[in-house]
N, C-alpha and C positions, 0 to 999 in steps of 0.2 A: 651153328652158329648163333651168336646173340643178334638177331636182326636189327635191333633197333639201338643197340650200341655202336654210335658212328665214332670211328677212331679220329683222334686230333690229327696225329700223324706220328711217324717212326722219329722223324728228326725232334718232336717234342720230347720225346722219351730220353734221347741224348742229351738234350737240353737239360732236362729235369735231373739227369742222373749225376751229371759232370759239370755243367756251367753254373749252377747255383752255388757250388764252393767256390768256383773262380772268380765270378763275380759279386758273390755275397748278396744277390737277388733271392727272393723267396721263389718257391715252385710257382705259385699262382701268378707272380708277376712275369713267370717266363712263358707261361701258356699264354697270358694274354699278349705277348710280344710276338708270338707265332700267328696270331689272328690279327697282326699288325695294329694292335693298339685298340682294336673295336672289338664287339662282341656281336655284331649284327647276325653272324651264323649260329649263335647259339641260343637255347631256350633261355627266358627271364631268369629261372631259379640259378641256373649255371652262372649266367653273366653276373649276378649278384655276388656269387662266390667268387667269381674272378677278382672282383674290387673290395671283397670284403678287407677289415681291417680290426685286427692283425689278419694276416694272410691266410686262408684255408690250406690244411694240409693236403697233399696229393698223394694219390696211390696209380703206381702203374699196374695196368692190367692187360693181360694177353690171352687170348682165345687160341689155345695152342694147336688143335686141329686146323683152323682156318688162317693161322699165321696172321691173325689181326692182334694190332696193339692199340691200345686206347690210354687215356689219364683220366681219373676220376678224382673230384674234389669232395672233400669232407662236408656234408649238408648238415649233420645232425649227429649228436651224441645222448643215449639215454641210456643210464646205467652201464651195462656191461656191451650195448648194443652201438654199432655206429653205422650211418646208412653214408655211402659215397655216390655221388651223383654224376652222370656223363653229361657230354655237352648237348645231348638231344633228349635227355630228361628222364632215361632210364636211370635205375639204381640197384646197388648191391648192398645188401645188410649182413654185416658181420658180427658175430658175438665172440668178444676177445679174439678175433683174428681168424674164427671160422665160419665159413659161409653159411648163414641162417636162411635168406630169402632173397628173391629178387622182384624186381616191379618193372613194367614196361619192356619185358624182354621176351623171348620164346620159351625161355628155360622154364617157366611155369612152377618155380619152386616157392609155394606160399609160406612155410615156416619148417624149422627143423627142432628137434629136441637133442641137444648136444652136451648135455651136462655130463655125461660119463667120460666120453672121450676128450672134452676138453680139460676135466680133471686129471687125466693120466698125461696128457701132451704137455700141459703147462707147469706141472710139478715133475717131468722129466722121469715119469714112472711107466714101466710096462706093465701090460695086462690085457684084458678083455674088456669089451664093453659094447653097449647097444646105442645105436644112435636110429632116430625115426626121422624121416624126410617126407614131408606132405607136397604132393605135386597137384597142378590142375591137368586132368586129362583131356582128351579131346572133344569131350561131352560135356566140358564145364564143371565135372564134378571132383571133389577133392580125393585124393587116393593117397594114403599113407603107406609108405614101405618101410620095414623094418630091416635093419642091417645088425649082422654081428661082427664085430671089428676087434683086431689084434692089434694094439699100440706096442711099438718097440723102439728102442733107442739106437739109432744108426751111428752115433758119434759126434764128435765136435767138427764143427765146420767154420771157416772164415769167409765172411763175405765183405767184398769191397765195392763202396759207392763212390764214384770220384775219389776224394783224398781220403776219405774215411773207412776205417776198419771195423768190423764187428764181429765178436767172438758169439758164435750161436751153438746151439745143440740140434742136431737133426733129428726130428721124430718122423716116424712112420704109421701110417694107420690103415691096414688092410680090413677091406669090409666085404661081407658077403650076404646075400639074400638067395632065395630060392633060384633065382634067373638071373641075378647079377652080381657082379662084383667090380671093385676099384680101390686105387691105391693112392691115398693123400699123403703129402709130404708137407711137413712143417719145419721153418727154421726158427728157434726161439732164441732169442737174445739172452746170454748166460746173465747179464747184468740186470735188465729191466723185466725179464720173464714174458717180453712180448712177442707175438708173431710177427717177425719182420718180413718174411718171405714165405710163400707157400705155393702148392699145386694141388687144386682141390677139384674132386668131381662136382660137375654143376647139374647136369642130365644127360639122359640119352642122346638128346638133340645136340647139346653144346659140347658135352665131353668136358675135358679138364679146362680149368683156367689158371692161371697164374698170377700172382699178387705180389708186390713188393713196395713197401713203404719207402717214399722219396724222402730222405735225410735232408734236414735244412743247412 
């Protein structure tokens, strides 16, 4: 599990997915309401995002093996990279929707080289690619793992969030190294070409995390 990702609560996810369409409120406003209108229980950085104008986009995250759900808010964008912050100050960074690195978690993912699988997944092409993931080991040394991956098209899928429907193309990424394997899934919106939902391998300790962009 991600030890320092303190989940806001499952009710918050329901509010974000459904209530924003019904009430017209932004996702960050609903997160603030879950805290009773205050932000005493969150880090100052997260509290700032809660009150940002315009409201910060929200991301639903679930640690699948631990059945833990949380909501992250977008803290920064830099080129193709987005960093999303949790209420306790941990963060996940994505490169165009693919998990690139983590901070403040026990995942220990320092950085990833994702250019080859990203090119295939976002363009809807099948093929083979390499990815490189650098982790911090138990002795605080950076260790890079190399994975050979096969990207395939799984077909069209329709996602529903509240009263909105999104047409997507489901892409799979099967990766193997000498002693490890995992299978990532990406739902790519056919209109924008954006990864709007995913299931991605984070580390041996954490396992898979799922992500879903909260629609306004």
